[in-house]
N, C-alpha and C positions, 0 to 999 in steps of 0.2 A: 278429526272433527266428529263430534258425537251426533248420531242419528237418533231421532225420537224413538223410544222404546228399546234401544240397544244399550247394554251396559257401557260405561265409560272405558276407553282403551288407553288414554294417555293421561299424563299428569295435568295437562290443561283441561281435559274433559272432567277429571275428578275435581279440580279446583273450581270450575264453573258450577258443577253440581253441588258440591259441599258449601259453597258460598251463597247459594240460592236459598230462598225462603222455603223451598220444598224438600230440603234434605231431611232424611229420616234416620233413625238409629240404625236401621238395617243398612242404609247407604254408608254410614260411618264404619260399620262392621265389614262391609264388602271392600271399602277403601283400605282398611287394615290388611285384609287378605291380599289385595292387589299389591300393596307395598311389600308384603312378605314373599310374593312370587319371584321377584327378581331384584337384586341389589340396585340395579340401574333405575328401577322405578322409584326407590326411595331418594336417590341422588337427584333425579329429575324433579320430584315433588318438593324436596327441600329447596332447590334452587328457585322454583316457582313461588314457594311460600315466602322466601326472602324478598323476591321482587314485589310481591303484593304488600308485604309489610313496609317496604321502602316507599311505596306509592301511597299508603294510608296517611303518611305525614304531610302529603301535599294538599289535603282537603282544605286546610286553613291558609294555604299560600295565597296572597293577594292576586297574583297573576292568574292562578287557576280560577279563583273566584270571579275575576274580571271576564275571563273567557266563558265561564259557565253562565254569567249574567248577561252576556252580550246577546242581542236578538239574532236569531238565525238569519243568515244571508240568503237572498233569493238565488236560486240556482241560475247559472248562465243558460241562456236559451241558445241552443244549437240549431243549425239549419235543418238537421234531420228530425228535430222535434216540432217543426212547423206543422200547422194544420194542412191537411191534404190539398185544399185549393191553393194555398200560398206556395206549397212545395211544387205543385204542378205548374203554377205561374212562373216560378223561378226556373224550372227546367225548360219550359217553353221559351222564356226570354233568352236563356243560355243557348238553346238550339238556334233561335233566330239570329243571335249575335254571331254564332259560328258560321251560319249560312251566308249572312251578309258579308262577313270578313272574307270568306272564300270567294264569293262573287266579285268583290272589289279587288282582291288580289289577282284573280284570273283576268280581270279587265286591265288592270294597271301593269301587271307583270308579264303579259303575253307578248313576247318579242319573237319575230321571225329572224333567224340567224342566216346570214349569207357569208360564204367563205370561198376563197380561191386558194389553190395550192401554189407551190413553187413553180414559177414559169407559166401560170395560168392567169388569164384575164377574163372578166365576165361582165355582161351587160344585164342588169336586173331592172325589170319594169314593175313598179308598184301599182297597187289597185287605184291609187288616187291620180295616176297618170304620170307621176315623176319617174325619172330614169336614173339609175345609179351605175356608174362605170367603176368596177372594182379592179384595182391593179393587182399585181402578183402578191401572194402571201398576205391577203387582207381578210379581216373578219369584221362584219358589220351587223348590228342588231337594229331591227326596224319594228316599230309598233304604230299602227294606224288606228285611231279612234275618231269618233265624231268630233270634228273641229280641231283635232290635234294630231300632229305627226311627230313622232319621236324617233330620232336616228342616233345611234351610239356607235362611233368608230372605235372598236376594241384595239385593232392593230392594222397597220398597212396604210394604203392610200386609196382615196375614192374621189370621183368627180361627180357632182350632183347637178342634174338638170331637173329643177323643181317645177312642177305644174302649179299654176295659180289656182286659187280657190274659186 
């Protein structure tokens, strides 16, 4: 890639410079010197010239003309291109959604697990006054919420003495 003020280094740089309206006779002489420096420069430049010549015939192509005549499309708006207040609102909404989801999950998914081993029986008293009698090799999950009592027997046997509301 050519940097302003520096001489061209590649065939692409020379092609861009010589095809511009600003090319001078000195530029053309410098180009001839560049071609003579290395045989690879001439091969690269000729390949690029062939490409340019093949593209020049496309100017009159109806499909190319249709593309050139088409109005430019509006760029897609990305979320990171939002104005600062809208972006901050989106971030705040996302954080609130995450916090609410976490709180709901912690309330609905919080189970107390009660287990007995082989040959062990246990009596468990719940906060609502109910009593659970767990037989050997039993696993039970209990969740107590306002107005709702959820008990899940994972394995084994249990007897329930349920307190009334």
